[in-house]
N, C-alpha and C positions, 0 to 999 in steps of 0.2 A: 491562562494555563496552557501549557504545551502538552498536546495529547499524543503527538507522532513526530518523529523526526526523519528527515532524509538528507542525503549529502549533496546530491546534484539535482538541479531543476529539471533535468531530463528523466529522472527516476519516475517509474510508473507505479511503484509501490513504496511504502514507508513503514516504519516500525512503530507500533503503538507502545508508549512508554509509561502508561498509567493504568492502574486497575479500574475496572467499572465501566468501560466503554460499552454502551448499549445502543441498540438500534434507535436511531432518532437523535443521538448526541451530536451537537454542532462541535466539530473538533478543529482545533487550530494545530497546524503543523509548522515546524521550523525547517527552512531550507538552510542548512549549515554553510555550504559554500558561498551563498549569497547573503546570508544574515537576514533573511526576510521571512514573513509568515504567509501562509496559505490557509484556506478553509475547506473542509470537506465535511459533509453530513454522513454519519455511520448509517448503513443500510441493514447492518446486522450487529449482533454482539461480537466484539473482537477481544480476545484475551491479551493481556500485556505480553509483549515480546513477539506477538504475531504481526503479520503485515496487513495493511489496509490498501486497497486499490485506490489510486488517485485519478484514474480515468477509466472509461469503459475500454475493455480489451475483448478481442475476438479470439476464437481458437486459432492457434498458430502464431499469434503475436508474441514479440519478444517482450519479456519482462525485465525492466531495469531496476537495480537496487544499487546504491553506493556508486552509481555511474557505470556500472558493470552489467553486462548481459548475464542474467542469473537463471534463465530458463525460458520456457514457452508456456503459453496459455493452453490447457487441455480441455477446459469447460469455460464458456463465456463469464465474464466478470464485469460487473458495473462499478462506476466510482462509488466508493464508500462501503464496499462489500469486503468481507474477510477473504484474504488471499493467502492460501496455504496449499498443502499437498493435495488436497481435493480438486484444485483447479490450476495448479502450476506444477510442472515437471521439469527436471533437468533435460538439456539437449544432448547429454552424453550418452544416454541409452535409449 
């Protein structure tokens, strides 16, 4: 089962594509551009359509999604945690 997808191997977050991801779930992700799978263990419940962190990130780090700089970390994030508006903000403002 594919739990999350990402486009580019350099992405630091991916989109959860199934319901019911709970803390402790061993997730499989598909890197679309390379057609290969990776594994990440969920550290928190993550709703469908939301992002999961693929690596540990510190405040100020750039967040990559779809191979594009989509913002910065404003609160530390560990691999497998829910990545959303509480810990990522745009760089525009």
